[in-house]
C-alpha positions as CSV (number, residue, x, y, z in Angstrom):
1,M,-48.0,-7.7,-84.0
2,N,-44.4,-7.7,-82.8
3,N,-45.6,-8.1,-79.2
4,S,-47.7,-11.1,-80.1
5,K,-44.8,-12.8,-81.8
6,S,-42.7,-12.4,-78.7
7,I,-45.5,-13.9,-76.6
8,I,-45.8,-16.9,-78.9
9,K,-42.1,-17.3,-78.9
10,A,-41.9,-17.3,-75.1
11,T,-44.8,-19.7,-74.9
12,R,-43.1,-22.0,-77.4
13,A,-39.9,-22.0,-75.2
14,N,-42.0,-22.7,-72.1
15,I,-43.8,-25.6,-73.7
16,E,-40.5,-27.0,-75.0
17,Q,-38.7,-26.8,-71.6
18,S,-41.7,-28.3,-69.8
19,L,-41.8,-31.2,-72.2
20,I,-38.1,-31.8,-71.9
21,A,-38.2,-31.8,-68.1
22,D,-41.2,-34.1,-67.9
23,L,-39.9,-36.6,-70.4
24,T,-36.4,-36.7,-68.9
25,E,-37.9,-37.3,-65.5
26,I,-40.0,-40.1,-66.8
27,T,-37.1,-41.8,-68.6
28,N,-35.0,-41.5,-65.5
29,K,-37.7,-43.3,-63.4
30,I,-37.9,-46.1,-66.0
31,G,-34.2,-46.6,-66.5
32,S,-31.0,-45.0,-67.4
33,G,-31.1,-42.6,-70.3
34,S,-28.7,-42.2,-73.1
35,K,-27.4,-39.2,-75.1
36,K,-29.3,-40.4,-78.1
37,L,-32.5,-40.6,-76.1
38,E,-31.9,-37.1,-74.7
39,K,-31.3,-35.8,-78.2
40,E,-34.6,-37.3,-79.5
41,I,-36.5,-35.9,-76.5
42,K,-35.2,-32.4,-77.3
43,K,-35.9,-32.7,-81.0
44,G,-39.4,-34.1,-80.5
45,S,-40.2,-31.5,-77.8
46,K,-39.1,-28.7,-80.1
47,K,-41.3,-30.0,-83.0
48,L,-44.3,-30.5,-80.7
49,A,-44.0,-27.0,-79.2
50,K,-43.8,-25.5,-82.6
51,K,-46.9,-27.4,-83.7
52,L,-48.9,-26.3,-80.7
53,T,-47.9,-22.6,-80.9
54,K,-48.9,-22.4,-84.5
55,E,-52.5,-22.8,-83.3
56,L,-52.3,-20.0,-80.8
57,K,-54.0,-16.6,-81.1
58,V,-53.1,-13.6,-79.0
59,E,-55.7,-11.0,-78.1
60,N,-54.2,-7.5,-78.4
61,S,-56.6,-5.9,-75.9
62,T,-55.8,-8.1,-72.9
63,E,-52.7,-9.9,-74.3
64,K,-53.9,-13.3,-73.3
65,V,-52.9,-16.4,-75.1
66,Q,-55.7,-18.6,-76.2
67,E,-55.7,-21.9,-78.1
68,T,-58.0,-22.5,-81.1
69,K,-58.2,-26.2,-80.4
70,P,-58.5,-28.0,-77.1
71,A,-55.2,-29.0,-75.6
72,T,-54.3,-32.7,-75.5
73,K,-54.1,-34.3,-72.1
74,K,-50.6,-34.9,-70.8
75,P,-49.9,-38.7,-70.4
76,T,-49.4,-39.7,-66.8
77,V,-47.2,-42.4,-65.5
78,T,-48.2,-44.2,-62.4
79,K,-46.0,-46.6,-60.4
80,P,-47.6,-50.0,-59.7
81,K,-48.5,-50.5,-56.1
82,V,-46.8,-53.3,-54.3
83,T,-48.7,-54.9,-51.5
84,V,-47.1,-57.1,-48.9
85,E,-49.4,-59.4,-47.0
86,K,-48.5,-59.9,-43.3
87,P,-48.5,-63.5,-42.1
88,E,-51.1,-64.4,-39.5
89,K,-49.9,-64.3,-35.9
90,T,-50.0,-67.7,-34.2
91,S,-48.7,-66.6,-30.8
92,K,-51.0,-68.9,-28.8
93,K,-49.2,-71.8,-27.2
94,P,-51.0,-75.2,-27.1
95,K,-52.1,-76.3,-23.6
96,S,-50.2,-79.2,-22.1
């Protein structure tokens, strides 16, 4: 039992750090962050990691961590593609 608690605690910390890193990276791409935003990211990541690890079960025989519910898909941020059209070449000189 004690070992399963430590596994869940480590998993919670990993989830929290991963969320903080990903969200900080996204906010830096979008614009400059603030201390208030960083604090909210840390607070929200901690809450979400705690919620997710409450649903985990640990098998004692193989000590694998399994979720009871399917994981939610991580949102992805894509940069818009910018296309630049090249002007047509008109290198032919008119005949005189």
